[in-house]
C-alpha positions in Angstrom: 101.8 94.4 111.7 100.3 97.9 111.3 96.9 98.9 109.9 96.1 102.0 108.0 92.6 103.3 107.0 92.6 105.9 104.2 89.7 108.3 104.8 90.9 111.5 103.1 89.8 113.1 99.9 86.9 115.5 99.3 84.1 113.0 98.4 82.9 115.1 95.5 80.9 112.2 94.0 78.6 112.3 97.0 78.0 116.1 97.0 75.9 117.7 98.4 76.1 115.2 101.3 79.8 115.9 101.6 79.7 119.7 101.6 79.4 119.7 105.4 81.1 116.5 106.4 83.7 113.9 105.4 82.3 111.1 103.2 83.6 108.5 105.7 81.5 110.0 108.5 78.2 109.4 106.6 76.0 106.6 108.0 76.0 103.1 106.6 72.9 101.6 108.3 73.5 102.0 112.0 77.2 103.0 112.1 79.4 105.7 110.6 81.1 104.4 107.4 84.6 104.7 109.1 83.6 102.1 111.7 83.5 99.3 109.1 87.2 99.4 107.9 88.4 99.9 111.5 86.4 96.9 112.6 87.8 94.9 109.7 91.3 95.5 110.9 90.5 94.8 114.6 88.8 91.5 113.7 91.8 90.4 111.8 94.0 90.9 114.9 95.6 94.3 114.1 95.8 96.7 117.0 98.1 99.5 115.8 95.9 101.5 113.5 96.3 104.9 111.9 93.5 106.9 110.1 94.5 109.2 107.3 91.8 111.8 107.0 91.4 115.1 105.3 89.0 117.9 104.4 87.3 120.4 106.7 85.8 117.8 109.0 89.0 116.0 110.0 88.6 117.0 113.7 85.3 115.2 113.8 87.1 111.8 113.5 88.7 112.5 116.9 85.4 113.6 118.4 83.7 110.4 117.1 86.4 107.8 117.7 88.7 109.2 120.3 91.5 106.8 121.3 89.7 103.8 119.8 88.7 102.2 123.1 85.2 101.5 121.6 87.0 99.0 119.3 89.1 97.5 122.1 92.2 99.5 121.1 94.7 101.1 123.5 95.2 104.0 121.1 94.2 105.2 117.7 96.5 107.4 115.5 95.6 110.1 113.1 97.3 112.1 110.3 96.0 114.6 107.7 96.0 114.6 103.9 95.7 118.0 102.1 93.5 118.0 99.0 93.1 114.9 96.8 96.5 113.6 95.9 95.4 110.0 95.4 95.5 106.8 97.5 99.2 106.3 97.2 99.9 109.8 98.4 97.6 109.3 101.4 99.4 106.0 102.2 102.8 107.7 102.1 101.7 109.9 105.0 101.7 106.8 107.2 105.4 105.9 106.6 106.6 107.1 109.9 103.8 105.2 111.7 104.5 101.9 109.8 108.2 102.3 110.6 109.6 99.4 108.6 106.8 97.0 109.5 104.3 95.3 107.2 101.0 97.1 106.8 97.4 96.3 106.0 95.6 99.1 104.2 91.8 99.5 103.9 90.1 102.3 102.1 87.7 104.1 104.4 84.6 103.5 102.1 85.0 99.7 101.8 82.4 97.5 103.4 83.1 93.7 103.4 81.9 90.5 105.0 85.0 88.4 105.1 87.2 88.0 108.2 90.8 88.7 107.1 92.5 86.9 110.0 93.6 84.0 107.8 94.9 86.2 105.1 96.8 88.4 107.6 98.5 85.2 109.0 99.4 84.1 105.5 100.9 87.5 104.8 102.9 87.5 108.0 104.5 84.3 106.7 105.1 85.7 103.3 108.7 86.8 103.2 108.3 89.8 101.0 105.9 91.5 98.6 102.2 92.3 98.6 98.8 90.7 98.8 95.6 92.1 97.3 92.0 91.0 97.3 89.7 90.6 94.3 86.0 90.4 93.9 83.9 89.5 90.8 81.7 92.5 90.0 79.3 93.6 87.3 80.9 97.0 86.7 84.7 96.4 86.8 85.3 99.5 84.7 84.9 101.6 88.0 87.9 99.9 89.6 91.4 98.7 89.1 91.1 95.5 87.0 93.5 92.6 87.1 94.8 91.1 83.9 95.5 87.4 84.2 97.9 85.0 82.5 98.1 81.4 83.6 96.4 82.2 86.8 98.8 85.0 87.7 98.2 88.7 87.7 100.4 90.3 85.1 99.0 93.8 85.2 96.4 96.0 86.8 94.6 98.5 84.6 93.0 101.5 86.3 89.4 102.0 85.4 89.7 100.5 81.9 86.9 101.2 79.3 87.2 97.6 78.1 88.0 95.5 81.2 90.0 92.3 80.5 88.4 90.5 83.5 85.3 90.8 85.6 87.3 91.2 88.8 87.8 94.4 90.7 90.8 95.0 92.9 89.1 95.8 96.2 90.3 98.5 98.6 92.2 96.2 100.8 96.0 95.9 100.4 98.8 94.2 102.3 102.3 95.5 101.7 105.9 95.1 103.0 107.8 98.2 103.9 109.0 98.7 100.3 105.6 100.2 99.5 106.9 103.6 100.5 109.9 103.4 98.2 107.5 102.5 95.3 105.2 105.5 96.3 108.1 107.9 96.1 108.9 106.8 92.5 105.4 107.3 91.2 104.4 110.0 88.8 100.9 111.5 88.8 98.3 110.0 86.5 96.2 111.9 84.0 93.9 112.6 87.0 96.8 114.3 88.7 96.9 111.7 91.5 99.3 109.0 92.6 97.5 105.8 91.8 97.5 102.7 94.0 97.3 100.5 90.9 100.8 101.8 89.9 102.0 100.7 93.4 100.5 97.3 92.8 102.1 97.0 89.4 105.5 97.7 91.0 105.0 94.5 93.1 103.7 92.6 90.0 106.8 93.5 88.0 108.9 92.6 91.0 107.3 89.1 91.0 106.1 89.4 94.6 102.4 90.0 94.3 99.9 87.4 95.7 96.1 87.6 95.7 93.0 86.2 97.4 89.4 86.3 96.2 86.8 87.5 98.7 84.1 85.0 99.4 81.5 87.2 101.1 80.0 90.5 100.0 82.1 93.5 99.3 81.3 97.0 98.1 82.7 100.5 98.2 80.4 103.4 99.2 81.8 106.2 97.2 78.8 106.8 94.9 75.1 107.2 95.7 74.3 103.8 94.2 77.1 102.0 96.0 76.3 103.9 99.3 72.7 102.7 99.0 74.0 99.1 98.3 76.3 99.3 101.3 73.4 100.3 103.6 71.3 97.4 102.3 74.1 94.9 102.9 74.8 96.2 106.4 71.1 96.1 107.3 70.8 92.5 106.1 73.8 91.4 108.0 72.5 93.1 111.2 69.1 91.4 110.8 70.7 88.0 110.4 73.1 88.2 113.3 
């Protein structure tokens, strides 16, 4: 199984911090933000990892992370996303790397406590489809929000003004190789981007979407408030370990 970390985009919500560097190179307590999703994949047993980066600081990822030996990897792969075409567009750039395999995708600004090893093993046994991770939050309108019926997800609404549940779809996704077919069929949203919620809805309509609920903490770090929250969580974990 392959792993992909999506660390492109321009990070405009964190300007002026991101005028001189990529958002994912900003510190979260004692490590660069990008370290956290890579460690999440490595701890779950995934060793073939690609980072999709972008912006003017893309070369700094190579300076920082090299071939991934710091994480116990034999190699680390990179590709480049121009501009801000959305998460689904960024993922599509990894198609040649995934090469027909299953893939675990983690957004580069996601900080989480759970070990995903068990979920990865379940997905390896899952014959087809996708698996996403949910977390109950106080501000679901910032995220993709699942709509439930009889315990199953029947739709995912992207940043709804009136959320139909208190759960957020976190930035951790597991897909079979059909994900790239779905990406190619997408049309840009009102934001002009290819939305990952539309990809997930393709699997929901296909009847092959599964989900897990994260037990430990989870946050993104894409706004000043969530970046501060991520720093506090990482500091508390470091102090308790």
